[in-house]
NUVO-234888 format. One record per residue (C-alpha): residue in three letters; x, y, z. Coordinates in steps of 0.5 Angstrom, whole numbers. Layout:
BEGIN
PT type     u     v     w
PT  ALA     X     Y     Z
...
This chain:
BEGIN
PT type     u     v     w
PT  UNK    -8   -55   -28
PT  UNK   -13   -51   -30
PT  UNK   -19   -55   -28
PT  UNK   -16   -56   -21
PT  UNK   -15   -48   -21
PT  UNK   -22   -47   -23
PT  UNK   -24   -52   -18
PT  UNK   -20   -48   -13
PT  UNK   -23   -42   -15
PT  UNK   -30   -44   -14
PT  UNK   -29   -47    -8
PT  UNK   -26   -41    -5
PT  UNK   -31   -36    -8
PT  UNK   -38   -39    -6
PT  UNK   -38   -44   -11
PT  UNK   -39   -39   -18
PT  UNK   -37   -43   -24
PT  UNK   -31   -40   -29
PT  UNK   -33   -40   -36
PT  UNK   -29   -45   -40
PT  UNK   -27   -40   -45
PT  UNK   -24   -35   -40
PT  UNK   -17   -36   -36
PT  UNK   -19   -37   -28
PT  UNK   -14   -31   -27
PT  UNK   -18   -27   -32
PT  UNK   -24   -29   -29
PT  UNK   -22   -28   -22
PT  UNK   -20   -21   -24
PT  UNK   -27   -19   -27
PT  UNK   -30   -22   -20
PT  UNK   -26   -17   -16
PT  UNK   -27   -11   -21
PT  UNK   -35   -12   -21
PT  UNK   -34   -12   -13
PT  UNK   -30    -6   -14
PT  UNK   -35    -2   -19
PT  UNK   -41    -4   -14
PT  UNK   -37     0    -9
PT  UNK   -36     6   -13
PT  UNK   -43     6   -15
PT  UNK   -45     6    -8
PT  UNK   -40    11    -6
PT  UNK   -43    16   -11
PT  UNK   -50    15    -8
PT  UNK   -47    17    -1
PT  UNK   -44    23    -4
PT  UNK   -51    25    -7
PT  UNK   -54    24     0
PT  UNK   -49    28     4
PT  UNK   -50    34    -1
PT  UNK   -57    33     0
PT  UNK   -57    33     7
PT  UNK   -51    37    10
PT  UNK   -50    41     4
PT  UNK   -44    43     0
PT  UNK   -40    46     6
PT  UNK   -42    39    10
PT  UNK   -39    35     5
PT  UNK   -33    39     3
PT  UNK   -31    39    11
PT  UNK   -32    31    10
PT  UNK   -28    31     4
PT  UNK   -22    35     7
PT  UNK   -22    29    12
PT  UNK   -22    24     7
PT  UNK   -16    27     3
PT  UNK   -12    28     9
PT  UNK   -14    21    11
PT  UNK   -11    18     4
PT  UNK    -5    21     5
PT  UNK    -4    19    12
PT  UNK    -6    12    11
PT  UNK    -1    12     5
PT  UNK     5    14    10
PT  UNK     3     9    15
PT  UNK     1     3    11
PT  UNK     4     2     5
PT  UNK    11    -1     7
PT  UNK     6    -6    11
PT  UNK     2    -7     5
PT  UNK     8    -8     0
PT  UNK    12   -13     5
PT  UNK     5   -17     6
PT  UNK     5   -20    -1
PT  UNK    13   -21    -1
PT  UNK    15   -24     6
PT  UNK    15   -31     9
PT  UNK    10   -33    13
PT  UNK    14   -32    20
PT  UNK    15   -24    18
PT  UNK     8   -23    15
PT  UNK     5   -26    22
PT  UNK    10   -21    26
PT  UNK     9   -15    22
PT  UNK     1   -16    22
PT  UNK     1   -16    29
PT  UNK     5    -9    29
PT  UNK     1    -7    24
PT  UNK    -5    -8    28
PT  UNK    -2    -5    34
PT  UNK    -1     1    30
PT  UNK    -8     2    27
PT  UNK   -11     1    34
PT  UNK    -6     7    37
PT  UNK    -8    11    31
PT  UNK   -15    10    32
PT  UNK   -15    12    39
PT  UNK   -11    18    38
PT  UNK   -16    20    33
PT  UNK   -22    19    37
PT  UNK   -19    23    43
PT  UNK   -17    29    38
PT  UNK   -24    29    34
PT  UNK   -27    33    39
PT  UNK   -22    38    38
PT  UNK   -21    38    31
PT  UNK   -26    35    26
PT  UNK   -21    34    20
PT  UNK   -15    31    24
PT  UNK   -19    27    29
PT  UNK   -24    24    23
PT  UNK   -18    23    18
PT  UNK   -14    19    24
PT  UNK   -20    15    25
PT  UNK   -21    13    17
PT  UNK   -14    12    16
PT  UNK   -13     7    22
PT  UNK   -19     4    20
PT  UNK   -17     3    13
PT  UNK   -10     0    16
PT  UNK   -14    -5    20
PT  UNK   -18    -7    14
PT  UNK   -12    -8    10
PT  UNK    -9   -12    16
PT  UNK   -16   -16    16
PT  UNK   -15   -17     8
PT  UNK    -8   -19     8
PT  UNK    -8   -26     8
PT  UNK   -13   -27     3
PT  UNK    -9   -22    -2
PT  UNK    -3   -27     0
PT  UNK    -7   -32    -3
PT  UNK    -8   -29    -9
PT  UNK   -15   -27    -8
PT  UNK   -17   -20   -10
PT  UNK   -24   -23   -11
PT  UNK   -25   -24    -4
PT  UNK   -22   -18    -2
PT  UNK   -26   -13    -6
PT  UNK   -32   -17    -4
PT  UNK   -30   -15     3
PT  UNK   -29    -8     1
PT  UNK   -36    -7    -2
PT  UNK   -39   -11     4
PT  UNK   -35    -6     9
PT  UNK   -37     0     5
PT  UNK   -45    -2     5
PT  UNK   -45    -3    12
PT  UNK   -42     4    13
PT  UNK   -46     8     8
PT  UNK   -52     4    11
PT  UNK   -51     7    18
PT  UNK   -49    14    16
PT  UNK   -55    15    11
PT  UNK   -60    12    16
PT  UNK   -57    17    21
PT  UNK   -58    23    16
PT  UNK   -65    21    15
PT  UNK   -67    19    22
PT  UNK   -64    26    25
PT  UNK   -68    32    24
PT  UNK   -61    36    24
PT  UNK   -56    32    22
PT  UNK   -49    34    23
PT  UNK   -42    32    19
PT  UNK   -39    29    26
PT  UNK   -45    25    27
PT  UNK   -45    22    20
PT  UNK   -38    21    20
PT  UNK   -38    17    27
PT  UNK   -44    13    24
PT  UNK   -39    12    18
PT  UNK   -33     9    21
PT  UNK   -37     5    26
PT  UNK   -35    -2    22
PT  UNK   -28     0    23
PT  UNK   -29    -1    31
PT  UNK   -31    -8    29
PT  UNK   -25    -9    24
PT  UNK   -21    -7    30
PT  UNK   -24   -12    35
PT  UNK   -23   -18    29
PT  UNK   -16   -16    28
PT  UNK   -14   -16    36
PT  UNK   -13   -24    35
PT  UNK    -7   -23    31
PT  UNK    -3   -20    36
PT  UNK    -2   -26    42
PT  UNK     4   -30    41
PT  UNK     7   -26    36
PT  UNK    13   -21    37
PT  UNK    11   -15    33
PT  UNK    16   -13    28
PT  UNK    17    -6    24
PT  UNK    16    -7    16
PT  UNK    23    -8    14
PT  UNK    29    -4    16
PT  UNK    29     4    16
PT  UNK    31     5     9
PT  UNK    26     0     6
PT  UNK    21     3    10
PT  UNK    23    10     8
PT  UNK    23     8     0
PT  UNK    16     5     1
PT  UNK    13    11     4
PT  UNK    16    15    -1
PT  UNK    14    11    -6
PT  UNK     7    12    -4
PT  UNK     7    20    -3
PT  UNK    10    21   -10
PT  UNK     5    16   -13
PT  UNK    -1    21    -9
PT  UNK     2    27   -12
PT  UNK     3    24   -19
PT  UNK    -4    22   -19
PT  UNK    -7    28   -16
PT  UNK    -3    34   -19
PT  UNK    -6    34   -25
PT  UNK   -13    35   -22
PT  UNK   -11    41   -17
PT  UNK    -7    44   -23
PT  UNK   -13    44   -28
PT  UNK   -18    47   -22
PT  UNK   -13    52   -20
PT  UNK   -11    55   -27
PT  UNK   -17    53   -31
PT  UNK   -23    53   -26
PT  UNK   -28    48   -23
PT  UNK   -31    46   -30
PT  UNK   -25    44   -33
PT  UNK   -23    41   -27
PT  UNK   -30    37   -27
PT  UNK   -28    35   -34
PT  UNK   -21    32   -33
PT  UNK   -23    29   -26
PT  UNK   -29    25   -29
PT  UNK   -25    23   -35
PT  UNK   -19    21   -30
PT  UNK   -23    18   -25
PT  UNK   -26    13   -31
PT  UNK   -19    12   -33
PT  UNK   -17     9   -27
PT  UNK   -23     5   -25
PT  UNK   -22     2   -32
PT  UNK   -14     1   -30
PT  UNK   -16    -2   -24
PT  UNK   -17    -9   -28
PT  UNK    -9    -9   -28
PT  UNK    -8    -9   -21
PT  UNK   -14   -14   -20
PT  UNK   -11   -19   -25
PT  UNK    -4   -18   -22
PT  UNK    -6   -20   -15
PT  UNK    -9   -26   -18
PT  UNK    -1   -28   -19
PT  UNK     1   -26   -12
PT  UNK     3   -33    -9
PT  UNK     6   -35   -15
PT  UNK    10   -29   -16
PT  UNK    12   -29    -8
PT  UNK    15   -36    -8
PT  UNK    19   -34   -15
PT  UNK    22   -28   -12
PT  UNK    18   -24   -18
PT  UNK    21   -28   -24
PT  UNK    17   -26   -30
PT  UNK    16   -33   -31
PT  UNK    11   -34   -25
PT  UNK     7   -28   -27
PT  UNK     2   -27   -33
PT  UNK     5   -27   -40
PT  UNK     6   -21   -44
PT  UNK     1   -22   -49
PT  UNK    -4   -23   -43
PT  UNK    -2   -16   -40
PT  UNK    -2   -13   -47
PT  UNK    -9   -16   -49
PT  UNK   -12   -13   -42
PT  UNK    -9    -6   -43
PT  UNK   -12    -6   -50
PT  UNK   -19    -8   -47
PT  UNK   -18    -2   -42
PT  UNK   -16     3   -47
PT  UNK   -21     1   -52
PT  UNK   -26     2   -47
PT  UNK   -25     9   -45
PT  UNK   -23    11   -53
PT  UNK   -30     8   -54
PT  UNK   -33    12   -49
PT  UNK   -30    19   -51
PT  UNK   -32    17   -58
PT  UNK   -39    16   -56
PT  UNK   -39    23   -52
PT  UNK   -37    27   -58
PT  UNK   -42    24   -62
PT  UNK   -48    24   -58
PT  UNK   -47    29   -53
PT  UNK   -45    37   -53
PT  UNK   -39    35   -48
PT  UNK   -34    36   -53
PT  UNK   -28    37   -48
PT  UNK   -30    31   -44
PT  UNK   -30    27   -50
PT  UNK   -23    29   -53
PT  UNK   -20    29   -46
PT  UNK   -23    21   -45
PT  UNK   -20    20   -52
PT  UNK   -13    23   -50
PT  UNK   -13    19   -44
PT  UNK   -15    12   -47
PT  UNK    -7    11   -49
PT  UNK    -6    13   -41
PT  UNK   -11     8   -39
PT  UNK    -8     2   -43
PT  UNK    -1     4   -40
PT  UNK    -3     5   -33
PT  UNK    -7    -2   -34
PT  UNK     0    -5   -36
PT  UNK     4    -1   -30
PT  UNK    -1    -4   -25
PT  UNK     1   -11   -27
PT  UNK     9    -9   -28
PT  UNK     9    -6   -21
PT  UNK     7   -13   -18
PT  UNK    13   -16   -21
PT  UNK    17   -10   -18
PT  UNK    14   -11   -11
PT  UNK    15   -18   -11
PT  UNK    22   -18   -13
PT  UNK    24   -12    -8
PT  UNK    26    -7   -14
PT  UNK    24    -1    -9
PT  UNK    29     4   -11
PT  UNK    27     3   -18
PT  UNK    20     4   -17
PT  UNK    21    10   -12
PT  UNK    26    14   -17
PT  UNK    21    12   -23
PT  UNK    15    15   -19
PT  UNK    19    21   -16
PT  UNK    22    23   -23
PT  UNK    15    22   -26
PT  UNK    11    26   -21
PT  UNK    17    32   -21
PT  UNK    17    32   -29
PT  UNK     9    32   -29
PT  UNK     9    38   -24
PT  UNK    14    42   -29
PT  UNK    10    41   -35
PT  UNK     3    42   -33
PT  UNK     4    50   -33
PT  UNK     7    51   -40
PT  UNK     2    45   -43
PT  UNK    -4    49   -40
PT  UNK    -1    55   -43
PT  UNK    -1    52   -50
PT  UNK    -6    47   -50
PT  UNK   -11    48   -44
PT  UNK   -14    42   -40
PT  UNK   -12    38   -46
PT  UNK    -5    39   -45
PT  UNK    -5    37   -38
PT  UNK    -8    30   -41
PT  UNK    -2    30   -46
PT  UNK     3    31   -40
PT  UNK     0    25   -36
PT  UNK     0    21   -42
PT  UNK     7    22   -43
PT  UNK     9    21   -36
PT  UNK     5    14   -36
PT  UNK     9    12   -42
PT  UNK    15    13   -40
PT  UNK    14    10   -33
PT  UNK    11     4   -37
PT  UNK    18     4   -41
PT  UNK    22     4   -35
PT  UNK    18    -2   -32
PT  UNK    18    -6   -38
PT  UNK    26    -5   -39
PT  UNK    27    -7   -32
PT  UNK    23   -14   -32
PT  UNK    24   -16   -39
PT  UNK    31   -14   -41
PT  UNK    33   -19   -36
PT  UNK    34   -26   -35
PT  UNK    27   -27   -32
PT  UNK    29   -28   -25
PT  UNK    30   -22   -21
PT  UNK    33   -24   -14
PT  UNK    31   -20    -8
PT  UNK    35   -14    -6
PT  UNK    37   -14     1
PT  UNK    37    -7     5
PT  UNK    44    -7     6
PT  UNK    45    -7    -2
PT  UNK    41    -1    -3
PT  UNK    45     5    -4
């Protein structure tokens, strides 16, 4: 079976070979992460070029649009995304058609609005573009191929940045609007490619109203949970402390994404088994991956303490080492819960974690400063890990899908 899977991996991914001492799932996740980190590196170059050519004011204007786009995309697309990995082929095709229509409609609305309000219009276009791009990638994700989807992500990002950077250096007095329009141009090509998903399908919404509300609420709660610490540090402790915490937390999340990529290599099996834990990665493999990511950021923190003067950053990284390990495991656990339709559990857990974290941030800042924020985040992530672990492993291993009617 392993040899067959390696052959399938090599055939589907351009012929690269899987090392004999690695699980094909681990190798596929590693390739996906390599593409993911490449995209992040290019994104840093894009940020630097924007600041150089447009100044911090121009970059700040663009960053506001991107932040609004992220929230908008979470509200519009999360229900489609979650259902795309767990429903049958007929439902998937119908919802993919609706997803395409929604994305094109929002993109057109953004194009009409951008002359009136840059932030509103650009946010709508970017959110719609990401929704359509997720639609285009969804068949590959259903086949448990995060290496392919992440490669597509990086190619799209390179195309967008190449066009935008070319504009910034070719035009004597570039504007943030001009750079943004160049950046979003590839989304227009993606929209055209997605149109083929509409003919012959009767578009369907992603589940019933209650399921849609649950999945959207989860996405919004998760956004608050992940962004609140940085906002709180910046608000109460200033920009330098926020920079330290943001650098450490972004690094932690970049490492933890290995868990998501690893889980995505089991999507097809988990969908067929309705989220049974026997169809996914073993607890031992999840533990090893979590230990690796936690150790990596701990080593980074120790290096910062030993060889640089940024001691605060090093201490935050050490505190977030255990957070990184727990987050890695939670991203795997989430895929079990996605495919077993445990939506209400995830929404309750994520919302409770976000509220508890918000309540703890101010007193922890008063007592321990920025280190208190890191400890609050760590505590909430460990509680989430305990809730998810209990839901998955303190059962008989088979979690049947929960119908919308069965939800309270």
